[in-house]
C-alpha positions in Angstrom: -36.5 9.3 16.5 -38.8 8.8 13.9 -39.9 12.1 11.3 -43.4 13.3 12.0 -44.2 11.5 8.3 -43.6 7.6 9.6 -45.6 8.2 13.4 -46.9 5.1 14.7 -49.4 5.7 17.3 -50.6 2.6 19.1 -53.0 4.1 22.0 -54.8 7.4 22.9 -52.5 9.0 25.9 -52.1 12.0 27.5 -50.2 14.4 25.1 -47.8 16.4 26.6 -47.3 18.6 23.5 -45.9 22.5 24.7 -44.6 20.7 28.0 -41.2 21.5 29.0 -38.9 19.2 30.0 -35.1 20.8 31.1 -34.0 23.0 28.6 -36.5 21.3 25.7 -39.9 22.0 24.7 -42.2 18.9 23.0 -43.6 20.3 19.9 -45.7 17.2 18.7 -45.8 13.7 19.0 -44.1 11.4 16.7 -44.9 7.6 17.8 -45.5 5.5 20.3 -44.6 2.0 22.3 -45.1 0.1 25.1 -43.2 2.3 27.2 -43.9 5.9 26.6 -44.4 8.4 23.6 -42.0 10.0 21.5 -42.1 13.5 20.5 -40.1 16.1 18.4 -38.8 18.7 20.3 -36.7 21.8 20.5 -34.3 23.4 22.6 -35.4 26.7 24.2 -31.8 28.3 23.7 -30.0 27.1 20.4 -32.9 25.7 18.7 -31.6 22.6 18.1 -34.7 19.9 17.1 -34.5 16.2 19.0 -36.8 13.4 19.2 -37.7 12.9 23.1 -39.0 10.0 24.4 -41.2 10.5 28.0 -42.2 7.1 29.8 -45.6 6.5 30.3 -47.4 7.8 33.5 -48.5 4.5 34.1 -45.3 2.9 34.0 -43.5 6.1 36.1 -44.9 5.2 38.6 -43.3 1.1 38.6 -39.5 1.8 40.3 -38.6 -1.5 38.0 -40.2 -0.1 34.6 -38.0 3.6 35.8 -35.4 1.5 36.0 -35.2 -1.0 32.7 -36.1 3.0 31.1 -32.8 4.8 32.7 -30.5 1.0 31.9 -32.1 1.7 28.1 -30.7 5.2 27.9 -27.5 4.2 29.6 -26.4 1.1 27.5 -27.3 3.3 24.1 -25.1 6.0 25.0 -22.1 3.3 25.8 -22.5 1.3 23.3 -21.3 4.7 21.3 -21.6 3.5 17.0 -22.8 5.7 14.3 -25.6 2.7 13.6 -27.2 2.5 16.5 -29.5 5.7 17.6 -28.0 8.2 20.1 -29.0 9.2 23.4 -27.3 12.3 24.4 -29.5 13.7 27.3 -31.6 12.1 30.0 -33.5 13.4 32.7 -36.9 13.5 35.6 -38.9 16.3 36.0 -41.5 16.7 38.6 -45.2 18.1 37.3 -47.2 20.6 40.0 -49.4 17.3 40.2 -46.4 15.5 41.9 -46.0 13.2 39.2 -42.6 12.2 37.9 -41.8 12.4 34.2 -38.5 10.4 32.8 -37.4 11.1 29.6 -34.7 10.5 27.4 -33.4 13.2 24.3 -31.9 11.5 21.2 -30.8 12.4 17.6 -34.2 13.2 15.3 -34.0 10.4 12.5 -34.9 11.2 9.0 -36.3 8.1 6.8 -38.1 5.6 7.3 -38.7 1.7 9.2 -37.5 -0.9 7.5 -40.9 -2.8 8.7 -42.7 -0.1 6.3 -40.7 -1.2 3.4 -40.2 -5.3 3.7 -43.2 -5.1 1.1 -40.8 -4.1 -1.5 -38.4 -6.3 -4.0 -35.1 -6.3 -2.4 -32.2 -6.5 -4.6 -29.4 -8.9 -3.0 -26.4 -6.2 -2.7 -29.4 -4.2 -0.8 -29.9 -6.8 1.6 -26.4 -7.9 2.1 -26.0 -4.4 2.9 -28.8 -4.2 5.5 -27.2 -7.0 6.8 -23.8 -6.3 6.9 -24.6 -2.8 8.9 -26.8 -4.4 11.2 -24.1 -6.8 12.3 -21.5 -4.1 12.8 -24.2 -2.4 15.3 -24.8 -5.7 17.0 -21.0 -6.1 17.3 -20.2 -3.3 19.1 -23.5 -3.4 21.2 -21.9 -7.5 22.1 -18.6 -5.7 22.6 -19.8 -4.4 25.6 -22.0 -6.4 26.9 -25.6 -5.4 25.7 -27.8 -7.9 24.0 -30.7 -6.5 21.9 -33.3 -9.6 22.3 -35.9 -7.6 20.1 -34.1 -7.4 16.5 -36.8 -6.5 13.8 -37.9 -4.2 11.2 -39.7 -2.2 13.1 -36.5 -1.5 15.4 -34.3 -1.1 11.9 -34.7 2.4 10.8 -33.3 3.5 7.2 -31.9 6.8 8.1 -31.0 9.5 5.3 -27.4 10.7 6.0 -26.4 12.9 3.3 -26.1 11.3 0.0 -27.2 7.9 2.1 -30.3 7.0 2.0 -30.6 4.1 3.5 -28.4 4.1 6.2 -29.1 1.8 9.2 -29.8 3.0 12.6 -31.1 0.3 15.3 -33.5 1.5 17.7 -35.3 0.4 20.8 -33.2 -1.3 23.3 -36.0 -1.3 25.9 -35.6 -4.8 26.8 -32.3 -4.8 26.0 -29.9 -7.9 28.3 -27.2 -6.4 29.9 -24.1 -9.3 30.4 -22.2 -7.5 32.5 -22.7 -3.8 34.6 -22.6 -0.6 32.7 -21.8 2.5 34.7 -24.6 2.2 37.6 -26.0 -0.4 35.5 -25.9 -3.8 37.2 -26.1 -7.2 34.7 -29.6 -8.1 34.0 -31.4 -11.6 33.4 -34.6 -12.6 32.7 -36.1 -15.5 35.3 -36.3 -18.7 33.7 -39.8 -19.4 31.7 -40.5 -16.0 31.1 -40.6 -15.3 27.0 -39.6 -11.5 26.3 -39.0 -10.3 22.8 -41.8 -10.7 19.3 -42.7 -14.1 18.9 -41.9 -13.6 15.0 -38.3 -13.1 15.4 -37.5 -14.8 18.4 -34.4 -17.5 18.5 -35.7 -20.6 19.6 -34.1 -20.5 23.0 -35.9 -17.1 23.8 -39.1 -18.6 22.6 -39.0 -21.5 25.2 -38.0 -18.7 28.0 -34.3 -20.4 28.6 -31.5 -18.1 28.8 -30.4 -16.0 25.9 -26.5 -14.5 25.1 -26.1 -12.8 22.1 -26.4 -15.7 19.1 -30.3 -14.5 19.7 -29.4 -11.7 18.3 -27.8 -13.5 15.3 -30.4 -15.5 15.1 -33.2 -12.1 14.3 -30.2 -10.8 11.7 -31.0 -14.4 10.1 -34.9 -14.1 10.4 -34.9 -10.1 8.7 -32.1 -11.2 5.8 -34.7 -14.6 5.0 -37.2 -12.3 4.9 -35.8 -10.0 2.8 -34.9 -12.7 0.1 -37.7 -14.5 0.3 -40.3 -12.0 0.7 -41.8 -13.7 3.3 -40.9 -15.1 7.3 -39.9 -18.3 7.5 -42.2 -19.6 10.2 -45.8 -18.4 10.6 -48.6 -19.7 12.3 -52.0 -18.2 13.7 -51.3 -18.5 17.2 -48.2 -18.0 19.7 -48.0 -22.1 20.7 -48.2 -22.8 17.3 -45.5 -20.5 16.2 -43.3 -21.3 18.9 -43.6 -25.5 17.8 -42.5 -24.3 14.2 -39.4 -22.3 16.1 -38.3 -24.8 18.0 -38.8 -28.0 15.8 -39.3 -27.1 12.0 -36.4 -26.2 10.0 -37.0 -22.9 7.8 -38.3 -23.7 4.1 -35.4 -23.7 2.0 -34.2 -20.5 0.0 -35.2 -19.6 -3.2 -33.0 -19.8 -6.0 -33.5 -16.7 -7.5 -35.4 -13.8 -5.5 -38.3 -11.7 -6.7 -36.2 -9.2 -9.3 -34.9 -12.9 -10.4 -31.4 -12.4 -9.3 -29.4 -15.6 -8.2 -29.3 -15.7 -4.6 -25.5 -17.4 -4.2 -25.0 -20.3 -2.2 -22.6 -19.1 0.2 -25.6 -16.4 1.4 -28.3 -19.3 1.5 -25.6 -20.9 4.0 -24.8 -17.5 5.9 -29.0 -17.3 6.0 -29.2 -20.7 7.1 -26.0 -20.4 9.9 -27.7 -17.8 11.8 -31.3 -20.1 11.8 -29.6 -23.1 13.2 -31.9 -24.3 16.2 -28.7 -24.5 18.5 -26.8 -21.8 19.7 -23.5 -23.4 19.2 -24.2 -24.0 15.9 -24.5 -20.6 14.7 -22.1 -17.8 14.4 -20.4 -17.4 17.4 -20.0 -13.3 16.9 -21.2 -10.8 15.1 -17.7 -9.6 14.1 -18.0 -13.4 12.0 -21.2 -12.3 10.4 -20.0 -8.9 9.5 -17.2 -10.8 7.4 -19.3 -13.0 5.7 -21.5 -10.4 4.6 -19.0 -8.1 3.6 -17.9 -8.9 0.0 -21.1 -9.4 -1.4 -21.7 -5.9 -0.4 -18.1 -4.7 -1.8 -17.6 -6.9 -4.7 -14.8 -8.7 -3.2 -14.4 -12.8 -3.8 -17.0 -14.7 -2.1 -15.5 -18.1 -0.4 -17.4 -21.2 0.9 -18.5 -20.7 4.6 -16.3 -22.7 7.0 -18.2 -25.9 8.4 -21.0 -25.3 10.8 -19.1 -25.7 14.3 -20.3 -29.1 16.0 -21.9 -28.2 19.4 -20.0 -29.2 23.0 -21.3 -29.8 26.0 -18.9 -27.2 27.4 -19.8 -24.7 24.9 -23.2 -24.2 25.4 -22.3 -20.8 26.8 -20.0 -19.7 25.1 -20.3 -16.4 23.2 -16.6 -16.4 21.6 -16.2 -17.4 17.6 -15.6 -21.1 16.8 -12.0 -21.6 15.4 -13.2 -22.8 11.9 -15.2 -19.6 12.0 -11.8 -17.2 13.4 -9.8 -19.4 10.2 -12.9 -18.1 8.0 -12.2 -14.1 8.7 -8.2 -14.7 8.1 -8.7 -17.1 5.2 -10.8 -14.1 4.0 -8.3 -11.6 4.0 -5.4 -13.8 2.9 -4.7 -13.7 -0.8 -4.7 -16.7 -2.9 -1.8 -18.0 -4.0 -1.5 -19.4 -8.1 1.1 -20.4 -9.9 0.9 -20.8 -14.0 -3.1 -19.8 -13.5 -3.7 -22.4 -11.2 -4.2 -22.6 -7.7 -5.2 -26.1 -6.0 -7.6 -25.7 -2.7 -7.4 -28.8 -0.7 -9.6 -29.0 2.7 -7.7 -30.7 6.0 -9.0 -31.1 9.0 -11.6 -28.5 7.7 -9.6 -25.8 6.6 -9.2 -24.6 3.4 -5.8 -24.7 2.1 -4.5 -23.2 -1.4 -1.2 -24.3 -2.6 0.5 -23.6 -5.6 1.3 -27.1 -8.1 4.7 -26.6 -7.7 4.4 -26.5 -3.4 2.1 -29.8 -3.7 4.2 -32.6 -2.2 3.3 -36.1 -0.4 2.6 -35.9 2.8 4.0 -38.6 5.1 3.9 -38.8 9.0 6.6 -39.0 11.3 9.3 -41.8 11.6 8.6 -42.6 15.4 4.7 -42.7 14.3 5.6 -45.5 12.1 6.6 -47.8 14.9 4.0 -47.2 17.9 1.1 -49.8 17.6 -2.2 -49.0 16.9 -4.5 -47.5 20.3 -6.9 -49.8 21.5 -10.1 -47.8 21.7 -12.7 -49.2 24.7 -16.3 -49.7 23.6 -18.6 -46.3 24.5 -21.0 -47.2 26.7 -25.0 -46.3 25.2 -26.0 -44.0 27.5 -28.7 -44.9 30.2 -32.3 -44.9 29.0 -35.5 -43.7 31.6 -38.7 -43.4 31.1 -41.1 -39.9 31.4 -44.7 -40.0 31.6 -46.3 -36.8 30.6 -50.0 -35.6 31.2 -51.6 -32.0 30.8 -55.1 -30.7 32.2 -56.8 -30.2 29.5 -54.8 -32.7 27.3 -53.4 -32.1 24.0 -50.6 -30.3 24.7 -47.4 -30.2 22.4 -44.7 -30.6 24.3 -41.1 -29.7 23.2 -37.8 -29.6 24.8 -35.8 -26.2 25.1 -32.5 -28.2 24.9 -32.6 -29.4 21.3 -36.2 -28.0 20.1 -37.2 -31.5 19.7 -40.9 -32.7 19.8 -42.0 -35.1 22.3 -45.5 -36.2 22.0 -49.0 -35.0 22.6 -50.2 -35.1 26.0 -50.9 -37.5 27.4 -48.1 -40.0 26.6 -44.7 -41.8 27.7 -41.4 -41.5 26.4 -37.8 -43.2 26.8 -35.1 -40.2 26.6 -31.7 -40.4 27.8 -30.7 -40.3 31.0 -29.6 -36.7 32.3 -29.3 -34.0 35.1 -32.3 -31.8 34.0 -33.9 -30.6 31.3 -36.7 -28.0 30.3 -40.2 -28.9 28.6 -42.4 -26.3 27.2 -46.2 -27.1 27.4 -48.2 -25.6 24.2 -51.6 -25.9 23.8 -54.3 -23.5 21.9 -56.2 -21.0 23.8 -53.8 -21.5 26.9 -50.9 -19.8 28.0 -47.5 -21.5 27.4 -46.4 -22.9 29.7 -42.1 -24.0 31.0 -41.2 -27.0 33.2 -38.0 -28.2 34.4 -37.6 -32.3 35.2 -35.5 -34.5 36.1 -34.2 -37.8 33.8 -32.1 -39.3 36.8 -34.7 -42.1 36.8 -37.8 -42.6 35.8 -40.1 -40.0 36.3 -43.5 -38.3 35.3 -44.3 -34.8 35.1 -48.3 -33.4 35.1 -48.9 -29.3 34.2 -52.2 -27.7 34.8 -52.6 -25.2 31.4 -54.4 -21.4 32.2 -56.6 -20.5 29.7 -55.2 -17.6 27.9 -56.3 -14.2 28.3 -56.0 -13.0 24.6 -57.6 -16.5 23.7 -54.8 -17.2 21.2 -54.8 -14.2 19.6 -53.4 -14.2 16.0 -49.7 -13.7 16.1 -50.1 -11.3 13.0 -53.4 -10.2 13.0 -55.1 -7.9 10.5 -54.0 -4.9 11.3 -56.5 -2.0 12.3 -56.4 1.7 10.8 -55.3 4.1 13.1 -57.0 7.8 13.3 -55.7 11.2 12.1 -53.9 8.8 9.0 -51.9 7.0 11.3 -50.1 4.4 10.0 -50.8 0.9 11.9 -50.2 -0.8 15.0 -46.7 -2.4 15.2 -46.1 -6.1 15.8 -44.6 -4.6 19.4 -47.6 -5.2 21.3 -47.7 -9.5 20.7 -45.6 -10.1 23.9 -45.6 -7.5 26.6 -42.6 -8.3 28.5 -43.6 -6.2 31.5 -47.0 -8.1 31.9 -45.5 -11.1 34.0 
């Protein structure tokens, strides 16, 4: 998938260079990830070159990981978007020692991962174009029910295509979630409480091990755009537990008024990024198509309009993945011309919808006659929600406890808190040096919850440690290894 000059090698493993896999001859290693190695390969008959990803031998013995590897190739091939790396072959081959090699063949990309140029100063137009291409790629994936779940600069490749040196390609669907079956690959999910992804680019619900959908990908787009504009990530911490608290309970720092190049950051661009980074999925963009529509004027130079009001979360909309009415109306408005008379137009906000009228069409609005004769309807007072007490403790004490549904920090163990009565909520316990734990608790009556926290095997290693130099002049280790999704 990457050119030989941009290889990222994370660990030493048996080199299969010179091996034939079907019609492909592996020539040299290009890079390596948690699941497998990527080789430069050549078709021994027609001479075509490609990138071949081979599942590591230790993973090839695990049927679940082989299934995930096959699912990744199937999902990527089904998306068929020009901004997603093309997979055009897949196979398995027995070795002389009886072991099996699973591999997939992909287009060979020429260029550099976005992660390697994040330290550069990006113009607003360049930033918006990367965001627009990413949103369009995700829209194609989401349309067939594929949620990437690991959108980050390392998985975004700036490919040279003709005269375009930054044609974005999205890589690595290895931990993708399938919202519906694709071919013979069934719908997939993640057990509650299991955290999958790269910590710095996780949505709040993802960091808490709660269910995720396509809106988690849109949150990650916001993180990438924020970093391109501000030059830093919005949430930073030296341990995973502290980072979860930052992600789930604190708003991102305000974006600067100007980027590092001195260009003003348009208020609408700030609003777009802020909308992506809402803690509650219901308050974000509800589709990648709508996000792409919002970013497009910054690339094409078209008129930039304010965003529609942020959607108000409703209990029934928590699992919805369709675009909100306000956003659909915003897209429709962006394609409609303004009505102008005598060089002057009048803009009114009616029910949250921007309506543009010429002065000659402005007229007082009167209610229908029948509504004038009706007496006002008496509204019954709304009863305050019932309260319950929850006692929370942990062994050892001192854990920070947050709510999975809102990201609110409830306290540090041990503590007692009064909450609104509800059916059930999930709480996350985070303590330095210990594994984070997610636990459900019923709030139908006064309750208590006690959790035993296990020491972290990684001793709360820093989220973004100083990267050691790899041997042979290779690039440093990527951030993929921070949370291993297959260690659960």
